N, C-alpha and C positions, 0 to 999 in steps of 0.2 A: 841509247840506256847514260852507256857514259858520259857523253859529253854533257846526259842534263845534270844529271848525278857533280859532276865536276863545275858547271853554270851554277846552281843552287848552294855547292861547297864556293863558291868565287862572292856567289852577293854573299852571301855570306858573312862572310871571316870580313869584308874589304868594308858595311857595315859596322861592324864589333869593331873594327880598328878604328875607323872614324867614328862612332859613338866612345868609342874608349879617351880619342883626343876632345872631342867636346865634352866628354865630364870635365876633363881637365880643367877649363876652362873654368868653372866652377869655385874652381882654386883661384884664379885668377877676378871670378869678378867677390869673392869671401874680400879678394885683400887691396880691391879700389875702395872696398867698401868701406874697411876696414881703417884705410888710410883716410875716405874722407869727414867719417865720426870721427879720427883724430886731431885732424886737422880744425873740424870746425868746433868741436866742441875745447879741446883743451888749448890747441893755441887760436879759435877767434878767428880763421885763417881759411874760410871755406874753398875750396878748386872750381870753376867755373869749371868741370874738365869729368872731374872723377864719376856725375852722376852718368852723363847720355855714354862716356866710352862703356859703362855699365849696361846702359841697356843695349847700347848695337854689341856688345859682346851676347848678355843674354839672349839678344831676336837667332843673332847665331848660332847658336849651342840649340834650341827649338828650334831652329827651319835642319840641322845637321841631326841630329838624333830619331828622324820620325822613322825611320829607314830599320834600326837599331832599334828602336822600341814595338816597332813593328814586327821584328825577326824574334822577339824574344816575348810576344803577343799583351805587350806593354798598353793599348789603346785599350782605352774603356771600351766597353761592351758589354749591352743588355745580356742575361743569358742566364737568365729566370729557367727557361725551357731546355734552352741552347747548352750547358753544362750538364740537363741528363738526358746530352743526345746519344746513341754510338759515336765513334770517333766514324765509317762511313756516312755518317748522317753529316754531322758536322764538318766535314769537308762538302755535303752537296750545298748543302750551307752556303757556305764559305765559298762557294762555286760559284754560285748566283748571287751572292750578291758582293761578285769581285766586281762586274758590270759600273757600277757605282761608283767600286772605289777606283775602278782605272776611269773613270770619265773624272776625277775630279783629279784627280793626281798628274788626271792628262793638261786639266786645266792649268791646273798649282805649275805646269813646268811651261805651258805656252804663255799665263798671264805672269810670270814670274821672270820669265826672259827677256819679253816687252819692255819691262818695268828697268832689266839692271840695263839691257841693253842703252834705256834714253838716256836713265842713269849712269855710266858708262862713258857714254857718248859725249854727255853735255859732262864729263865730271864732276857730278854735281856733291854738295857740301851740305853739311845739316843748316844753315845759314843763322845759326847760332852763335853765341859768345866766343869759345868757343872753335868755329866755322869745320869740324873732322872731313876728311874726305867720306862719302859713305856709299860713296860705287862699291867698292869691295861686299863689303855686311849684302849689297845688293845680291847682286853675285853668288850668294849662297843660295836664292835664294832658287832658280831651276837647278843647281846641282842639287842641296837638297829632296829639293824635286825630285828629282828622276834619283836621287838615291832608297828614300822614300817609293818614286814607281817600282824598280828595278827588285826592290823587297816583296810587291809583290807579285810581280813577274814567280817569283822565287816558292810563296805560300802556295803562290795558283798550281805549278805542279807538281808540288809540295803536297797538296789535295786534290792532284788528280789521281799519284801515286795512290795513295790514302787509297780512294773510290774504287782501284781499276784493281789494289788490295797488293800491289808491288812496293818488298822496303826496301825503305831508304836509312841512308844513314844514320847516326844522331846527329843535330844543329850543331852548330859553332858556340862553345862557348868560353870566356876572354875570361880566362885566370893566369891574376898576377899582371896584367896589362898584354897577353900575347892571346888572344888566337890560341885553342889545341884542334 
């Protein structure tokens, strides 16, 4: 039991850290868009790179935060009945539906890895006027998929604990940029 609790805590902490780091990318995105707006409308000198870089960074942000969003139960959920269920019934529903989750996450990792590997093997670029390398951003897909998959394993273990009536520690929370 101690190993499983350590495993859960490690996954939760990892996703909390990566989520916090990825959330900081929003400031980078905001800054880049601000630079683009100033250059375009104040100096009549738009960039050839800002919009594309923002799209690449936002893609990395969206992919890398999936595990963190699952950790804090932030994904879209239709909970008309689910929210009214007692904790053990919710845990049982989550366990049953986790089959579909793991199929999705597994395909996400597998197909993402194939796409990322192909991109890396060609050192793929965007083929735009700016032409940045996009293989590093595509490598984020299997990494984000793995983080999501691991968080799903953590959630499954937590649901099994709830179903069996075993008390577990509180989830990892991030305060001031540090998981506690």
